[in-house]
C-alpha positions as CSV (number, residue, x, y, z in Angstrom):
1,M,109.5,137.3,67.1
2,L,111.5,140.5,66.8
3,V,114.8,140.5,65.5
4,D,117.4,143.2,65.2
5,L,119.2,142.9,61.9
6,A,120.4,146.4,61.8
7,L,123.9,145.1,62.5
8,G,125.8,148.3,61.9
9,H,123.7,150.2,64.2
10,P,121.6,147.8,66.6
11,S,119.2,149.9,68.9
12,L,116.3,147.5,69.6
13,A,118.0,146.4,73.0
14,M,118.3,149.9,74.0
15,Q,114.8,150.9,72.9
16,L,113.3,147.9,74.5
17,G,115.2,148.1,77.8
18,V,116.8,144.6,77.4
19,P,120.3,143.5,77.3
20,G,121.8,143.1,73.7
21,D,123.6,139.7,73.1
22,F,126.3,139.4,70.7
23,R,125.5,135.7,70.2
24,L,123.0,136.6,67.9
25,V,125.8,137.6,65.5
26,S,127.7,134.5,66.4
27,Y,124.5,132.4,65.6
28,L,124.0,134.0,62.2
29,R,127.8,133.3,61.5
30,G,127.2,129.6,61.9
31,E,128.5,129.0,65.4
32,D,127.0,126.1,67.3
33,L,124.3,128.1,69.5
34,Q,120.6,127.6,70.2
35,P,118.5,130.7,69.9
36,D,117.1,130.0,73.4
37,D,120.5,130.7,74.6
38,F,120.3,134.4,73.6
39,V,116.5,135.3,73.3
40,N,115.0,138.1,75.3
41,R,111.4,138.1,76.6
42,I,109.6,141.5,77.3
43,E,108.1,141.7,80.6
44,G,104.4,141.3,80.3
45,E,104.5,140.2,76.8
46,T,105.0,136.3,77.3
47,N,104.5,135.8,73.4
48,L,107.1,138.4,72.3
49,R,110.5,136.8,71.7
50,C,113.4,139.2,71.0
51,F,116.9,138.7,69.4
52,T,118.9,141.7,69.9
53,S,122.6,142.4,69.0
54,G,125.0,143.6,71.6
55,R,127.3,145.8,69.6
56,A,127.7,146.9,66.0
57,I,129.7,145.0,63.7
58,P,131.4,146.8,60.6
59,D,130.5,143.8,58.1
60,G,126.6,143.8,58.4
61,A,126.0,143.8,54.8
62,E,128.6,141.0,53.8
63,L,127.0,138.9,56.8
64,L,123.6,139.4,55.6
65,Q,124.5,138.3,52.1
66,D,126.4,135.2,53.3
67,E,124.5,131.9,52.4
68,V,125.0,130.6,56.0
69,T,123.4,133.6,57.6
70,R,120.5,133.4,55.4
71,E,120.1,129.6,56.3
72,R,120.4,130.7,60.0
73,I,117.5,133.2,59.6
74,D,115.3,130.7,58.0
75,R,115.8,128.3,60.8
76,L,115.4,131.0,63.5
77,V,111.9,131.7,62.0
78,T,111.1,128.1,61.4
79,D,112.5,126.7,64.8
80,S,110.7,129.4,66.7
81,G,107.3,128.4,65.7
82,C,106.3,132.0,65.6
83,D,103.1,133.3,63.9
84,L,104.9,136.6,62.7
85,A,108.5,137.5,62.4
86,I,109.8,141.1,62.3
87,F,113.2,141.8,61.3
88,D,114.2,145.5,61.9
89,L,116.9,146.2,59.2
90,S,119.3,149.1,58.6
91,P,118.0,152.2,56.6
92,V,117.8,151.3,52.7
93,L,119.3,154.6,51.8
94,G,123.0,155.5,52.6
95,T,124.0,152.0,53.6
96,D,124.2,148.6,51.8
97,E,123.1,146.8,54.9
98,G,119.5,147.5,54.6
99,L,119.2,146.2,51.2
100,A,121.5,143.2,51.9
101,G,118.8,141.6,54.4
102,L,115.7,142.1,52.1
103,P,116.1,139.1,49.8
104,V,115.3,136.6,52.7
105,M,112.3,138.5,53.9
106,D,108.7,137.6,52.7
107,A,107.6,141.4,52.6
108,V,108.7,144.8,53.5
109,L,107.1,147.7,55.6
110,L,109.0,150.8,54.9
111,V,109.5,153.2,57.9
112,A,109.8,156.6,56.9
113,D,111.3,159.5,59.3
114,G,108.8,162.3,59.5
115,R,111.4,164.7,60.9
116,S,114.2,164.3,58.7
117,G,112.9,162.3,55.6
118,T,111.8,163.7,52.4
119,G,109.3,162.6,49.6
120,Q,112.0,162.2,47.4
121,Q,113.8,159.7,49.8
122,I,110.7,157.8,50.0
123,T,110.4,157.6,46.0
124,D,114.0,156.4,46.0
125,C,113.4,153.9,48.5
126,Q,110.5,152.5,46.7
127,R,112.7,152.4,43.4
128,L,115.2,150.5,45.0
129,L,112.8,148.1,46.5
130,A,111.1,147.5,43.2
131,D,112.7,143.9,42.8
132,M,112.6,143.0,46.3
133,P,109.7,141.3,48.4
134,P,106.4,143.0,48.1
135,L,106.0,146.3,49.8
136,L,103.4,146.2,52.2
137,G,103.2,149.9,52.8
138,V,105.0,153.0,54.4
139,V,104.7,154.2,57.9
140,L,105.4,157.8,59.0
141,N,107.5,157.7,61.9
142,K,108.1,160.6,64.3
143,A,105.4,162.7,62.7
144,E,104.5,165.9,64.3
145,D,100.7,166.5,64.8
146,V,100.3,169.6,62.5
147,R,96.9,171.5,62.9
């Protein structure tokens, strides 16, 4: 299962070529919806269920800290019966939204931008993640092959 929780700047729908669906946010807010109402399945990947947001919301950090939202995230994982749930969150630096979603996660995989990120930013992220779920590792994304 893949869930776009980068609520201030959702991008998974565009990247995957599937329609975004604002009902994900409505579900997280506690509205009476079932995840099957707004799930996307990737063609050729019958086991991958994607939950993508249709548009950005301004209060993503507050929503992710809400107890109803946290219960809904737990329910989404439990009811899906998935073996692995991946949540795409906003960047940890420069926004509260990235940190707001971390307490309900089991572990964190930090993705660093190889084009514009710095070593200091990775160090700052690791410091911020100190009291959060375990850090599995760091992935360098958008890295150029330098020979």
